TORNUZA-675709 format. One record per atom (N, C-alpha, C): x, y, z; residue number from 1; chain; residue in one letter; atom name. Coordinates in steps of 0.02 Angstrom, whole numbers. Example, Ala and Ser with C-alpha at 12.3 -4.5 7.8 and 13.67 -1.06 7.14 Angstrom:
REM TORNUZA-675709
<rec <660 -284 390> 1 "A" "a" "N">
<rec <615 -225 390> 1 "A" "a" "CA">
<rec <660 -165 390> 1 "A" "a" "C">
<rec <642 -112 354> 2 "A" "s" "N">
<rec <684 -53 357> 2 "A" "s" "CA">
<rec <645 2 394> 2 "A" "s" "C">
This chain:
REM TORNUZA-675709
<rec <38 -73 -6> 1 "A" "m" "N">
<rec <-24 4 31> 1 "A" "m" "CA">
<rec <50 55 -26> 1 "A" "m" "C">
<rec <41 107 -29> 2 "A" "s" "N">
<rec <56 169 -57> 2 "A" "s" "CA">
<rec <59 195 14> 2 "A" "s" "C">
<rec <118 262 20> 3 "A" "g" "N">
<rec <75 329 50> 3 "A" "g" "CA">
<rec <37 368 47> 3 "A" "g" "C">
<rec <0 374 12> 4 "A" "e" "N">
<rec <-45 409 -15> 4 "A" "e" "CA">
<rec <-89 367 6> 4 "A" "e" "C">
<rec <-100 312 -22> 5 "A" "s" "N">
<rec <-163 265 7> 5 "A" "s" "CA">
<rec <-176 262 67> 5 "A" "s" "C">
<rec <-122 257 96> 6 "A" "k" "N">
<rec <-115 230 169> 6 "A" "k" "CA">
<rec <-166 310 193> 6 "A" "k" "C">
<rec <-152 375 184> 7 "A" "k" "N">
<rec <-165 421 194> 7 "A" "k" "CA">
<rec <-222 426 166> 7 "A" "k" "C">
<rec <-263 428 133> 8 "A" "e" "N">
<rec <-322 414 123> 8 "A" "e" "CA">
<rec <-379 377 146> 8 "A" "e" "C">
<rec <-362 270 160> 9 "A" "e" "N">
<rec <-382 265 244> 9 "A" "e" "CA">
<rec <-384 322 290> 9 "A" "e" "C">
<rec <-345 324 305> 10 "A" "f" "N">
<rec <-335 332 358> 10 "A" "f" "CA">
<rec <-403 414 364> 10 "A" "f" "C">
<rec <-421 455 321> 11 "A" "r" "N">
<rec <-429 493 331> 11 "A" "r" "CA">
<rec <-527 459 318> 11 "A" "r" "C">
<rec <-523 439 266> 12 "A" "k" "N">
<rec <-584 396 240> 12 "A" "k" "CA">
<rec <-625 367 348> 12 "A" "k" "C">
<rec <-541 329 380> 13 "A" "y" "N">
<rec <-556 299 431> 13 "A" "y" "CA">
<rec <-583 374 474> 13 "A" "y" "C">
<rec <-573 397 494> 14 "A" "l" "N">
<rec <-575 456 527> 14 "A" "l" "CA">
<rec <-629 527 528> 14 "A" "l" "C">
<rec <-629 507 456> 15 "A" "e" "N">
<rec <-709 549 446> 15 "A" "e" "CA">
<rec <-760 465 469> 15 "A" "e" "C">
<rec <-769 432 447> 16 "A" "r" "N">
<rec <-821 352 461> 16 "A" "r" "CA">
<rec <-835 359 543> 16 "A" "r" "C">
<rec <-771 361 582> 17 "A" "s" "N">
<rec <-795 373 629> 17 "A" "s" "CA">
<rec <-822 456 695> 17 "A" "s" "C">
<rec <-816 517 653> 18 "A" "g" "N">
<rec <-847 551 655> 18 "A" "g" "CA">
<rec <-808 611 701> 18 "A" "g" "C">
<rec <-727 577 661> 19 "A" "v" "N">
<rec <-676 625 716> 19 "A" "v" "CA">
<rec <-668 657 684> 19 "A" "v" "C">
<rec <-663 669 635> 20 "A" "i" "N">
<rec <-651 758 580> 20 "A" "i" "CA">
<rec <-713 781 610> 20 "A" "i" "C">
<rec <-772 749 592> 21 "A" "d" "N">
<rec <-848 815 604> 21 "A" "d" "CA">
<rec <-833 833 684> 21 "A" "d" "C">
<rec <-825 827 731> 22 "A" "a" "N">
<rec <-806 810 811> 22 "A" "a" "CA">
<rec <-723 888 810> 22 "A" "a" "C">
<rec <-702 856 770> 23 "A" "l" "N">
<rec <-627 920 768> 23 "A" "l" "CA">
<rec <-651 976 744> 23 "A" "l" "C">
<rec <-688 975 712> 24 "A" "t" "N">
<rec <-729 1042 653> 24 "A" "t" "CA">
<rec <-762 1103 715> 24 "A" "t" "C">
<rec <-794 1013 756> 25 "A" "k" "N">
<rec <-872 1086 781> 25 "A" "k" "CA">
<rec <-819 1136 841> 25 "A" "k" "C">
<rec <-751 1050 864> 26 "A" "v" "N">
<rec <-739 1107 907> 26 "A" "v" "CA">
<rec <-678 1171 894> 26 "A" "v" "C">
<rec <-662 1174 846> 27 "A" "l" "N">
<rec <-618 1223 801> 27 "A" "l" "CA">
<rec <-688 1249 775> 27 "A" "l" "C">
<rec <-725 1257 780> 28 "A" "v" "N">
<rec <-764 1311 751> 28 "A" "v" "CA">
<rec <-771 1380 846> 28 "A" "v" "C">
<rec <-816 1330 888> 29 "A" "a" "N">
<rec <-827 1349 932> 29 "A" "a" "CA">
<rec <-789 1384 974> 29 "A" "a" "C">
<rec <-705 1356 979> 30 "A" "l" "N">
<rec <-663 1369 983> 30 "A" "l" "CA">
<rec <-628 1471 952> 30 "A" "l" "C">
<rec <-657 1454 891> 31 "A" "y" "N">
<rec <-658 1501 810> 31 "A" "y" "CA">
<rec <-696 1563 856> 31 "A" "y" "C">
<rec <-779 1546 884> 32 "A" "e" "N">
<rec <-805 1570 876> 32 "A" "e" "CA">
<rec <-806 1601 949> 32 "A" "e" "C">
<rec <-769 1583 987> 33 "A" "e" "N">
<rec <-774 1606 1055> 33 "A" "e" "CA">
<rec <-765 1677 1076> 33 "A" "e" "C">
<rec <-797 1706 1096> 34 "A" "p" "N">
<rec <-803 1805 1131> 34 "A" "p" "CA">
<rec <-733 1818 1148> 34 "A" "p" "C">
<rec <-708 1771 1183> 35 "A" "e" "N">
<rec <-649 1793 1234> 35 "A" "e" "CA">
<rec <-603 1727 1203> 35 "A" "e" "C">
<rec <-525 1721 1201> 36 "A" "k" "N">
<rec <-504 1665 1200> 36 "A" "k" "CA">
<rec <-484 1662 1279> 36 "A" "k" "C">
<rec <-482 1570 1263> 37 "A" "p" "N">
<rec <-474 1544 1329> 37 "A" "p" "CA">
<rec <-413 1543 1328> 37 "A" "p" "C">
<rec <-370 1572 1399> 38 "A" "s" "N">
<rec <-303 1580 1401> 38 "A" "s" "CA">
<rec <-261 1480 1359> 38 "A" "s" "C">
<rec <-309 1463 1390> 39 "A" "n" "N">
<rec <-279 1367 1408> 39 "A" "n" "CA">
<rec <-322 1322 1327> 39 "A" "n" "C">
<rec <-310 1352 1263> 40 "A" "a" "N">
<rec <-323 1311 1233> 40 "A" "a" "CA">
<rec <-355 1227 1220> 40 "A" "a" "C">
<rec <-307 1233 1239> 41 "A" "l" "N">
<rec <-322 1129 1240> 41 "A" "l" "CA">
<rec <-352 1112 1297> 41 "A" "l" "C">
<rec <-379 1131 1354> 42 "A" "d" "N">
<rec <-430 1135 1434> 42 "A" "d" "CA">
<rec <-484 1153 1379> 42 "A" "d" "C">
<rec <-498 1210 1347> 43 "A" "f" "N">
<rec <-545 1213 1312> 43 "A" "f" "CA">
<rec <-575 1173 1270> 43 "A" "f" "C">
<rec <-524 1121 1224> 44 "A" "i" "N">
<rec <-549 1041 1165> 44 "A" "i" "CA">
<rec <-565 1014 1238> 44 "A" "i" "C">
<rec <-530 1000 1250> 45 "A" "k" "N">
<rec <-532 947 1292> 45 "A" "k" "CA">
<rec <-587 945 1346> 45 "A" "k" "C">
<rec <-626 1000 1369> 46 "A" "q" "N">
<rec <-709 1025 1389> 46 "A" "q" "CA">
<rec <-763 1006 1356> 46 "A" "q" "C">
<rec <-753 1036 1305> 47 "A" "y" "N">
<rec <-792 1064 1243> 47 "A" "y" "CA">
<rec <-810 994 1209> 47 "A" "y" "C">
<rec <-776 932 1241> 48 "A" "l" "N">
<rec <-767 856 1214> 48 "A" "l" "CA">
<rec <-804 812 1248> 48 "A" "l" "C">
<rec <-791 850 1325> 49 "A" "g" "N">
<rec <-812 811 1373> 49 "A" "g" "CA">
<rec <-751 761 1418> 49 "A" "g" "C">
<rec <-671 786 1405> 50 "A" "a" "N">
<rec <-642 754 1411> 50 "A" "a" "CA">
<rec <-641 803 1516> 50 "A" "a" "C">
<rec <-626 763 1545> 51 "A" "p" "N">
<rec <-596 824 1596> 51 "A" "p" "CA">
<rec <-535 832 1625> 51 "A" "p" "C">
<rec <-540 892 1634> 52 "A" "t" "N">
<rec <-491 970 1627> 52 "A" "t" "CA">
<rec <-425 936 1704> 52 "A" "t" "C">
<rec <-377 994 1680> 53 "A" "s" "N">
<rec <-321 980 1746> 53 "A" "s" "CA">
<rec <-322 997 1799> 53 "A" "s" "C">
<rec <-388 1043 1785> 54 "A" "g" "N">
<rec <-404 1049 1861> 54 "A" "g" "CA">
<rec <-463 1017 1909> 54 "A" "g" "C">
<rec <-496 950 1855> 55 "A" "d" "N">
<rec <-543 916 1853> 55 "A" "d" "CA">
<rec <-509 868 1882> 55 "A" "d" "C">
<rec <-481 828 1867> 56 "A" "v" "N">
<rec <-419 794 1873> 56 "A" "v" "CA">
<rec <-408 817 1957> 56 "A" "v" "C">
<rec <-366 887 1974> 57 "A" "e" "N">
<rec <-345 886 2025> 57 "A" "e" "CA">
<rec <-396 868 2098> 57 "A" "e" "C">
<rec <-442 884 2067> 58 "A" "t" "N">
<rec <-509 891 2105> 58 "A" "t" "CA">
<rec <-556 809 2123> 58 "A" "t" "C">
<rec <-550 785 2074> 59 "A" "m" "N">
<rec <-548 692 2077> 59 "A" "m" "CA">
<rec <-500 678 2153> 59 "A" "m" "C">
<rec <-438 700 2091> 60 "A" "k" "N">
<rec <-381 640 2164> 60 "A" "k" "CA">
<rec <-405 682 2212> 60 "A" "k" "C">
<rec <-417 745 2242> 61 "A" "a" "N">
<rec <-416 729 2306> 61 "A" "a" "CA">
<rec <-478 693 2313> 61 "A" "a" "C">
<rec <-554 711 2301> 62 "A" "e" "N">
<rec <-603 681 2316> 62 "A" "e" "CA">
<rec <-589 611 2342> 62 "A" "e" "C">
<rec <-556 571 2290> 63 "A" "k" "N">
<rec <-537 482 2311> 63 "A" "k" "CA">
<rec <-487 501 2368> 63 "A" "k" "C">
<rec <-440 549 2365> 64 "A" "d" "N">
<rec <-418 513 2474> 64 "A" "d" "CA">
<rec <-474 537 2495> 64 "A" "d" "C">
<rec <-485 587 2491> 65 "A" "e" "N">
<rec <-567 573 2567> 65 "A" "e" "CA">
<rec <-593 520 2568> 65 "A" "e" "C">
<rec <-633 507 2507> 66 "A" "m" "N">
<rec <-683 453 2491> 66 "A" "m" "CA">
<rec <-612 400 2528> 66 "A" "m" "C">
<rec <-573 368 2532> 67 "A" "l" "N">
<rec <-526 333 2544> 67 "A" "l" "CA">
<rec <-506 317 2599> 67 "A" "l" "C">
<rec <-494 383 2633> 68 "A" "k" "N">
<rec <-482 379 2708> 68 "A" "k" "CA">
<rec <-549 365 2756> 68 "A" "k" "C">
<rec <-607 409 2713> 69 "A" "k" "N">
<rec <-678 394 2757> 69 "A" "k" "CA">
<rec <-676 324 2749> 69 "A" "k" "C">
<rec <-666 273 2708> 70 "A" "n" "N">
<rec <-705 210 2704> 70 "A" "n" "CA">
<rec <-641 161 2752> 70 "A" "n" "C">
<rec <-580 197 2757> 71 "A" "e" "N">
<rec <-534 163 2811> 71 "A" "e" "CA">
<rec <-571 196 2896> 71 "A" "e" "C">
<rec <-610 240 2916> 72 "A" "e" "N">
<rec <-623 251 2972> 72 "A" "e" "CA">
<rec <-706 215 2970> 72 "A" "e" "C">
<rec <-745 212 2920> 73 "A" "l" "N">
<rec <-777 173 2929> 73 "A" "l" "CA">
<rec <-789 88 2925> 73 "A" "l" "C">
<rec <-731 50 2899> 74 "A" "t" "N">
<rec <-710 17 2917> 74 "A" "t" "CA">
<rec <-686 -29 2982> 74 "A" "t" "C">
<rec <-645 23 3019> 75 "A" "k" "N">
<rec <-629 35 3070> 75 "A" "k" "CA">
<rec <-691 38 3120> 75 "A" "k" "C">
<rec <-725 80 3097> 76 "A" "e" "N">
<rec <-798 85 3152> 76 "A" "e" "CA">
<rec <-844 16 3166> 76 "A" "e" "C">
<rec <-826 -17 3075> 77 "A" "l" "N">
<rec <-880 -98 3100> 77 "A" "l" "CA">
<rec <-833 -115 3128> 77 "A" "l" "C">
<rec <-766 -134 3104> 78 "A" "e" "N">
<rec <-739 -185 3144> 78 "A" "e" "CA">
<rec <-759 -178 3265> 78 "A" "e" "C">
<rec <-755 -125 3269> 79 "A" "v" "N">
<rec <-783 -121 3336> 79 "A" "v" "CA">
<rec <-828 -132 3338> 79 "A" "v" "C">
<rec <-887 -106 3317> 80 "A" "n" "N">
<rec <-952 -143 3339> 80 "A" "n" "CA">
<rec <-999 -222 3307> 80 "A" "n" "C">
<rec <-920 -237 3260> 81 "A" "l" "N">
<rec <-955 -311 3247> 81 "A" "l" "CA">
<rec <-911 -344 3319> 81 "A" "l" "C">
<rec <-889 -305 3341> 82 "A" "n" "N">
<rec <-816 -349 3427> 82 "A" "n" "CA">
<rec <-866 -354 3460> 82 "A" "n" "C">
<rec <-915 -290 3461> 83 "A" "t" "N">
<rec <-947 -251 3541> 83 "A" "t" "CA">
<rec <-1016 -317 3531> 83 "A" "t" "C">
<rec <-1045 -327 3457> 84 "A" "n" "N">
<rec <-1075 -329 3457> 84 "A" "n" "CA">
<rec <-1093 -424 3460> 84 "A" "n" "C">
<rec <-1043 -441 3461> 85 "A" "c" "N">
<rec <-1026 -519 3439> 85 "A" "c" "CA">
<rec <-1003 -540 3509> 85 "A" "c" "C">
<rec <-993 -485 3546> 86 "A" "l" "N">
<rec <-974 -509 3626> 86 "A" "l" "CA">
<rec <-1039 -521 3651> 86 "A" "l" "C">
<rec <-1057 -436 3646> 87 "A" "a" "N">
<rec <-1135 -469 3659> 87 "A" "a" "CA">
<rec <-1209 -489 3686> 87 "A" "a" "C">
<rec <-1179 -541 3622> 88 "A" "v" "N">
<rec <-1217 -598 3587> 88 "A" "v" "CA">
<rec <-1192 -665 3606> 88 "A" "v" "C">
<rec <-1135 -641 3622> 89 "A" "s" "N">
<rec <-1102 -722 3651> 89 "A" "s" "CA">
<rec <-1102 -721 3731> 89 "A" "s" "C">
<rec <-1100 -650 3749> 90 "A" "h" "N">
<rec <-1140 -667 3838> 90 "A" "h" "CA">
<rec <-1199 -653 3865> 90 "A" "h" "C">
<rec <-1226 -645 3815> 91 "A" "a" "N">
<rec <-1326 -673 3790> 91 "A" "a" "CA">
<rec <-1311 -736 3785> 91 "A" "a" "C">
<rec <-1289 -777 3725> 92 "A" "s" "N">
<rec <-1320 -833 3723> 92 "A" "s" "CA">
<rec <-1278 -857 3794> 92 "A" "s" "C">
<rec <-1245 -860 3812> 93 "A" "v" "N">
<rec <-1181 -911 3882> 93 "A" "v" "CA">
<rec <-1241 -920 3944> 93 "A" "v" "C">
<rec <-1283 -833 3967> 94 "A" "s" "N">
<rec <-1340 -840 4008> 94 "A" "s" "CA">
<rec <-1370 -881 4006> 94 "A" "s" "C">
<rec <-1416 -878 3931> 95 "A" "a" "N">
<rec <-1471 -914 3909> 95 "A" "a" "CA">
<rec <-1442 -987 3895> 95 "A" "a" "C">
<rec <-1403 -1023 3892> 96 "A" "v" "N">
<rec <-1373 -1083 3919> 96 "A" "v" "CA">
<rec <-1379 -1129 3978> 96 "A" "v" "C">
<rec <-1356 -1076 4044> 97 "A" "q" "N">
<rec <-1348 -1070 4075> 97 "A" "q" "CA">
<rec <-1387 -1060 4109> 97 "A" "q" "C">
<rec <-1447 -1001 4111> 98 "A" "a" "N">
<rec <-1556 -1021 4119> 98 "A" "a" "CA">
<rec <-1545 -1070 4094> 98 "A" "a" "C">
<rec <-1562 -1099 4029> 99 "A" "k" "N">
<rec <-1580 -1168 4019> 99 "A" "k" "CA">
<rec <-1553 -1233 4078> 99 "A" "k" "C">
<rec <-1488 -1224 4088> 100 "A" "l" "N">
<rec <-1472 -1281 4126> 100 "A" "l" "CA">
<rec <-1493 -1299 4194> 100 "A" "l" "C">
<rec <-1455 -1233 4220> 101 "A" "e" "N">
<rec <-1503 -1250 4302> 101 "A" "e" "CA">
<rec <-1588 -1248 4291> 101 "A" "e" "C">
<rec <-1628 -1223 4233> 102 "A" "a" "N">
<rec <-1710 -1230 4259> 102 "A" "a" "CA">
<rec <-1701 -1317 4236> 102 "A" "a" "C">
<rec <-1664 -1344 4190> 103 "A" "m" "N">
<rec <-1675 -1408 4174> 103 "A" "m" "CA">
<rec <-1652 -1452 4254> 103 "A" "m" "C">
<rec <-1574 -1433 4279> 104 "A" "t" "N">
<rec <-1551 -1469 4345> 104 "A" "t" "CA">
<rec <-1599 -1466 4401> 104 "A" "t" "C">
<rec <-1636 -1408 4417> 105 "A" "t" "N">
<rec <-1710 -1394 4459> 105 "A" "t" "CA">
<rec <-1743 -1423 4435> 105 "A" "t" "C">
<rec <-1779 -1425 4361> 106 "A" "g" "N">
<rec <-1822 -1439 4353> 106 "A" "g" "CA">
<rec <-1840 -1529 4346> 106 "A" "g" "C">
<rec <-1751 -1555 4341> 107 "A" "g" "N">
<rec <-1743 -1648 4366> 107 "A" "g" "CA">
<rec <-1751 -1660 4420> 107 "A" "g" "C">
<rec <-1702 -1621 4445> 108 "A" "e" "N">
<rec <-1727 -1675 4537> 108 "A" "e" "CA">
<rec <-1772 -1648 4568> 108 "A" "e" "C">
<rec <-1823 -1606 4566> 109 "A" "g" "N">
<rec <-1886 -1574 4591> 109 "A" "g" "CA">
<rec <-1911 -1636 4561> 109 "A" "g" "C">
<rec <-1942 -1657 4498> 110 "A" "g" "N">
<rec <-1987 -1695 4470> 110 "A" "g" "CA">
<rec <-1962 -1773 4503> 110 "A" "g" "C">
<rec <-1927 -1795 4535> 111 "A" "e" "N">
<rec <-1901 -1860 4552> 111 "A" "e" "CA">
<rec <-1914 -1866 4621> 111 "A" "e" "C">
């Protein structure tokens, strides 16, 4: 395949996939912008729906905050589970002891 035919195939691919349309629209929007943005690349990214560098930093901070909160909640859950397990275990032991006493007392009284 020659260099020219490769270029033509690539151009057709870009056209079929909508890339040429999207780039044309974003460049027209940038051209028609009354006040040109200081960062044209961020404008293009935002227009196409990609996160800008500021968005990425905000998302990283939110992620870090959520990871910290998740760690805190996991520890809290472990403490609550341990506390509840001890309470259930204590209640279960008390119930078994009460049944044993009832059986022992009931068994001696019936003889």
